[in-house]
C-alpha positions in Angstrom: 106.3 83.8 72.6 105.4 86.9 70.6 102.6 85.0 68.8 101.1 84.1 72.0 101.1 87.7 73.1 99.7 88.8 69.8 96.8 86.2 70.3 96.2 87.3 73.8 96.2 91.0 72.9 93.8 90.3 70.1 91.4 88.4 72.5 91.8 91.2 75.1 90.8 93.8 72.5 87.6 92.0 72.1 86.9 92.2 75.9 88.5 88.9 77.0 89.3 89.7 80.7 90.8 86.0 80.7 93.2 86.8 77.8 94.3 90.1 79.6 94.7 88.1 82.7 97.1 85.8 81.0 99.0 88.7 79.7 99.3 90.1 83.2 100.5 86.7 84.4 103.1 86.6 81.7 104.5 90.1 82.3 103.9 91.1 86.0 107.1 89.7 87.2 109.3 91.7 84.7 107.2 94.8 85.2 107.5 94.6 89.0 111.2 93.9 88.9 111.7 96.8 86.5 109.6 99.3 88.7 111.4 98.0 91.9 114.7 98.9 90.5 113.5 102.1 89.0 111.8 103.3 92.1 113.9 101.7 94.8 110.6 101.3 96.8 109.0 97.8 96.5 105.7 98.8 98.0 105.6 101.7 95.5 106.6 99.6 92.6 103.9 97.0 93.3 101.2 99.8 93.6 102.6 101.2 90.3 102.5 97.9 88.6 98.8 97.5 89.6 98.1 100.9 88.2 100.0 100.1 85.0 97.8 97.0 84.5 94.8 98.9 85.0 95.8 101.5 82.5 97.0 98.9 80.2 93.5 97.2 80.1 91.9 100.7 79.3 94.5 101.0 76.4 94.7 97.7 75.1 92.9 98.6 71.8 95.9 101.0 71.1 98.5 98.2 71.0 99.2 97.1 67.4 99.8 93.7 66.1 103.4 92.5 66.8 104.1 95.2 69.5 106.3 94.2 72.3 103.9 93.9 75.3 106.5 93.8 77.9 108.1 97.0 76.5 104.8 98.7 76.2 103.9 97.8 79.8 107.3 99.0 81.2 106.8 102.3 79.2 103.4 102.9 80.9 104.9 101.9 84.4 107.8 104.1 83.8 105.7 107.2 83.2 103.6 106.3 86.3 106.9 106.0 88.3 108.0 109.3 87.1 104.7 111.0 88.1 104.7 109.2 91.6 108.3 110.2 92.2 107.8 113.9 91.1 104.8 114.1 93.5 106.7 112.5 96.3 109.6 115.1 95.7 107.1 117.9 95.7 105.4 116.7 99.0 108.8 116.5 100.6 109.8 120.0 99.5 106.5 121.3 100.8 106.9 119.3 104.1 110.4 120.7 104.5 109.2 124.1 103.9 106.5 123.8 106.2 108.9 122.5 108.9 111.4 125.3 108.3 108.5 128.0 108.5 107.0 126.5 111.5 108.2 128.2 114.7 109.8 125.6 116.9 108.8 126.5 120.6 111.7 127.2 122.7 111.8 125.2 125.8 112.5 127.4 128.9 115.8 126.8 130.5 115.7 124.2 133.3 116.3 127.0 135.9 113.5 129.2 134.6 111.3 126.0 134.7 112.1 125.3 138.3 111.5 128.9 139.1 108.1 128.9 137.5 107.2 125.6 139.3 108.3 127.2 142.6 106.3 130.2 142.0 103.2 128.3 141.1 103.5 126.2 144.3 103.4 129.5 146.4 100.1 130.6 144.8 96.9 129.9 146.7 95.1 126.7 145.4 92.2 128.5 143.5 94.6 131.1 142.1 96.9 128.2 140.9 94.0 126.3 139.4 92.8 129.4 137.5 96.4 130.2 136.2 96.9 126.7 135.2 93.6 126.5 133.2 93.7 130.0 131.7 97.2 130.5 131.1 98.8 127.2 130.6 95.7 125.2 129.7 94.3 127.7 127.2 90.7 127.7 128.8 88.7 130.8 128.6 87.8 132.4 131.8 84.3 131.1 131.3 85.4 127.6 130.8 87.6 127.8 133.9 84.7 129.2 135.9 82.7 126.4 134.9 85.3 123.6 135.5 86.2 125.1 138.9 82.6 126.0 139.8 83.8 129.6 140.7 82.2 132.9 139.7 83.5 134.3 136.4 84.8 137.6 138.1 86.6 135.4 140.6 88.5 133.4 137.9 89.5 136.6 136.3 90.8 138.2 139.3 92.6 135.0 140.3 94.2 135.0 136.7 95.2 138.6 137.0 96.7 138.4 140.4 98.3 135.0 139.8 99.9 136.1 136.6 101.4 139.3 138.3 102.9 137.1 141.0 104.4 134.7 138.6 106.0 137.5 136.8 107.3 139.2 139.9 108.6 135.9 141.1 110.4 135.3 137.7 111.7 139.0 137.6 109.9 139.7 134.4 108.5 143.1 133.6 104.9 143.1 132.5 105.0 144.4 129.1 101.4 143.3 128.1 98.6 144.0 130.5 95.9 141.3 130.3 92.6 142.7 128.9 90.0 140.7 131.3 87.1 141.6 128.9 88.9 139.8 126.0 88.4 136.3 127.6 
């Protein structure tokens, strides 16, 4: 068995893709089984096995006569697994940190949401449309004017008045006056 591997390695060193292909056939099952146990992830293990064989093909000239091909391949695969698992750990830590840092929008209490819906329903239709687009839909005043086919000044006044009526209906003091020229 070792003699066959030696002959295949020697032929692969001279550029025989067929010889290397036979080495792959002989050792891929053992390599994949090892990587599956080491990683615990079959899809990743299969990907790493492919990467291992690509790397091995590029390094076949380094393999000396009488070397254990299976051990050599498992060593390459193990290093690739370590790199992949470290990268996965870093990505998970980065994702966890991002999730912790991201502000979770606080949903309004059901009674506040219902009060807001009632207050919106009491606004005149054009005013309600302007408020819905500019305050809830994040439209600029100009975009809302275009969408509603209203003059820009009308949209600005509808948003200002509608906002004031909503705040009053919700018993919220207006702490931040709207700068109409900013939109």
